[in-house]
C-alpha positions as CSV (number, residue, x, y, z in Angstrom):
1,X,-2.9,-42.2,50.9
2,X,-1.5,-42.6,47.6
3,X,-4.0,-39.7,46.4
4,X,-1.7,-37.6,49.1
5,X,1.6,-38.7,47.5
6,X,0.5,-37.9,44.2
7,X,-0.2,-34.6,45.0
8,X,2.5,-34.1,47.3
9,X,4.6,-35.4,43.9
10,X,3.1,-33.0,41.5
11,X,2.9,-29.9,44.0
12,X,6.5,-30.5,45.3
13,X,7.8,-31.1,41.0
14,X,5.8,-28.3,39.4
15,X,7.6,-25.3,38.0
16,X,7.4,-22.4,40.1
17,X,7.1,-19.0,38.2
18,X,8.5,-16.2,40.6
19,X,6.1,-13.2,38.9
20,X,4.3,-12.7,35.8
21,X,7.3,-11.5,33.7
22,X,9.3,-14.3,34.3
23,X,10.2,-15.3,30.1
24,X,13.0,-17.3,31.2
25,X,11.8,-20.5,29.3
26,X,10.8,-18.5,26.2
27,X,12.7,-19.4,23.1
28,X,15.6,-17.4,22.1
29,X,14.7,-17.8,18.3
30,X,11.0,-17.5,17.1
31,X,9.5,-20.7,15.9
32,X,8.0,-19.3,13.2
33,X,10.0,-16.7,11.7
34,X,7.6,-14.6,9.9
35,X,9.4,-11.5,8.8
36,X,9.9,-14.0,5.5
37,X,6.6,-14.7,4.8
38,X,5.1,-12.8,1.6
39,X,2.5,-10.1,2.9
40,X,3.4,-9.9,6.5
41,X,4.3,-6.3,6.1
42,X,1.1,-5.4,4.8
43,X,-1.0,-7.0,7.2
44,X,0.9,-5.6,10.2
45,X,0.9,-1.5,8.7
46,X,-3.4,-2.9,8.5
47,X,-3.6,-3.8,11.7
48,X,-1.5,-1.0,13.1
49,X,-3.8,1.2,11.6
50,X,-6.9,-0.7,13.0
51,X,-5.7,-0.2,16.4
52,X,-5.2,3.4,16.2
53,X,-8.7,3.5,14.9
54,X,-10.1,1.4,17.7
55,X,-8.3,3.1,20.0
56,X,-10.1,6.5,19.0
57,X,-13.1,5.1,18.5
58,X,-12.9,3.8,22.3
59,X,-11.7,6.8,23.8
60,X,-13.8,9.6,23.5
61,X,-12.0,11.9,25.3
62,X,-9.1,11.2,22.5
63,X,-11.8,12.6,19.9
64,X,-13.0,15.7,22.4
65,X,-9.4,16.9,22.5
66,X,-8.5,16.3,19.0
67,X,-11.7,18.6,18.1
68,X,-11.0,21.1,20.6
69,X,-7.8,21.9,19.7
70,X,-8.2,22.3,16.1
71,X,-12.0,23.8,16.6
72,X,-9.9,27.6,17.5
73,X,-8.2,27.8,13.8
74,X,-11.5,26.5,11.6
75,X,-13.7,28.9,13.9
76,X,-11.1,31.8,13.3
77,X,-11.0,31.1,9.5
78,X,-15.1,31.0,9.1
79,X,-15.6,34.1,11.4
80,X,-13.1,36.2,9.6
81,X,-14.6,35.1,6.4
82,X,-17.9,36.2,7.4
83,X,-16.5,39.3,8.7
84,X,-15.2,39.8,5.4
85,X,-18.3,38.7,3.6
86,X,-20.3,41.3,5.7
87,X,-18.0,44.3,5.0
88,X,-18.2,43.4,1.1
89,X,-22.1,43.7,1.3
90,X,-23.6,39.8,2.2
91,X,-25.6,40.2,4.9
92,X,-25.2,37.0,5.9
93,X,-21.8,36.7,6.7
94,X,-22.6,38.1,10.5
95,X,-24.4,35.0,10.9
96,X,-21.5,32.6,9.8
97,X,-19.1,35.2,12.4
98,X,-21.7,34.4,15.0
99,X,-22.4,30.9,14.6
100,X,-18.5,30.5,14.4
101,X,-17.5,31.8,17.9
102,X,-20.8,30.2,19.4
103,X,-19.2,26.8,18.1
104,X,-16.2,27.2,19.3
105,X,-17.4,28.2,22.8
106,X,-20.0,24.7,22.8
107,X,-17.0,22.9,21.9
108,X,-14.6,24.0,24.5
109,X,-17.3,23.8,27.2
110,X,-17.6,20.0,25.9
111,X,-14.3,19.8,25.8
112,X,-14.1,20.9,29.8
113,X,-17.0,18.6,30.5
114,X,-15.8,15.5,29.4
115,X,-12.0,16.6,30.6
116,X,-13.6,16.1,34.2
117,X,-14.6,12.6,33.3
């Protein structure tokens, strides 16, 4: 009986949180003002950069999309350079041209496959 009364009292007096975004008990002024600490701006920049790196590593779709976006310009530059070398007389220049077209096609195919995931 005593246990029931204690449980009833503790349940009745427990604060009710309406939703998880209810921040009415959050202090307006922070307990620790870290803006005045020496080196905190460098630490913040470090952790922001680390967060970006981890985001890129953990989401390979972002890497593939970035690679596919740049691949056209790289393939075009290598292809045109190879074509110029072939015209000048270097026979291996045509291999660079064909290789850049095949490489660009492979990257675009992989990008399409990754985007389906």
